[in-house]
N, C-alpha and C positions, 0 to 999 in steps of 0.2 A: 429548313426554310420557314419563315414566319408567315402565317396567313394573314392577310390584310383584312381588317374589319369591313364588313358591308354595312353602310350607314344609309337610312332612308329618312327623308323628311315628310312629314304629314302636316299640310298647310290648310288652315281654314281661311279660304280666300276672302270671304265677306268680313270676317272679324279683323283680319289684317289690313284690308283696304280701307274700312271704316275707321280703324285705329290710327293709321297713317294720315288719313284725311283730317281727322280730328286734331292732329298735331300741325295741320297746315301744309303738309307735304304731299307729294305724289310719288308712289313707288315705281321704280323702273324694274319691272319683272325680269328683264334680261340680266341686269346687273345683280339682282337679288339671286337668280338661279346660279350665276357664276360665283357669287359670294358663298353660297351654301356648298358648291363643289370645291372651291379653292380653300376655304377656312376650315371645313369640317369633312371634306371628302364625300359629300352626299352623292350617292350613285343614282338613286331614284328619288325624285321629288314629286309626291302625289299632291295635287292641288284639287281640293274639294270645292266645287263651284256650283251655283245654281244655274240650270239650263234655261236659256230664253231664246225664243225665236228671233232670228235677225242678228244674232251675235257669233254666228259661225266663224266669220273672219278673226274675231278675237280668239276664239277657241283654237283655230289653226295656228295663229301666231304664238300662243302660249305653248302649244304642243311642239312647235319648231324651236322654241327656246329650251325645250328639254323637259317640260312638265308632263306628268302623266295625269290627265284630267279624269276625275271621278264626278259625274254629274248627279245633281238632284233637281227634280222639278221644282219650279218656283211657285209661290202662291202670291196673289195680290189682294190687298184689302186697303180700305181708305182710313186715314187718320186726319181729322179735321178737314175733310173734303179732298185731301191730297192722296193719290194712289201710291202705296208703298209696295215694293216687290221684296219678298224674302225667300231665300233659298237656305233653309236651316240645314247645314251638313254636318252637324255634331255627331249623329248616330252613324253616319257613313264613316266618318273619320275614326271614330272608336272602333267600329267593326273591322276596318282594314288594319289599323295598328295592332289591335289586340287579338285578332283571330285570322283574317283571311291571308295576310302576308307576314305574320309574326315569325315564322320559321325561315323566311327568306332574308332577313336581316339580323345583324348583330346588335346594332345600336340605332335608336330612333331619336329624331329632333321633332319636337312639337312646335308648330308656329301658330299662334293664336293672338286674339286680342282681349281675351277675357278669362275667367277662371272656370269655364265650362268643363274643362278636361281634367279636373283635379283627380277623379276616380282613375282616369286612363294614366296619368302621371304616377299615381301610387302603384297601379298594377304593373307598369313598365319597370318601376324601381324594384318591385318585389322579383320580377323575372330577370333583373340585371340587364335590361334592354334600353333603359333611358340614358341618352347622352346629354341632351340639353333641352330646355324649354325657352323659346323665344317669345316675348310678349311685346306687341306693338313695335315701339321704337327702340327698345333695348337690344343692343347687340348687332344691329345692321344699319348703322347711320350712313354708310357709304353707298346705299342703294337707292337714294332719292334722286329724282330728276330735278 
């Protein structure tokens, strides 16, 4: 009997969301989760997200869609008098993919909107753990609302 590969996705939610918005689209997270499952066989989809008060219903909906949420406290600062909220999740994503759950999966998909994860991608290649890297709109055009 052939063992089926266990595939996990590691998603930088802020980079994904900002990248999709910059293209003028809105991501349907339910369709995206189904896409990951149906196209790649993703068993677990870790969604790294900034935690903000008042967003509990969003977090509940995402969990009900099948995402495993990993929270990072957000920081607020002003840019040109406008409040900007940032939840930089890069370190948490790298920690999970490269250490915390690396023995639980056979292959990983990294979903991001920038090149911040180059070192992780190289590490996963060395370990023969990388399946795919998705950047912004490449590879999941059918997931937009």
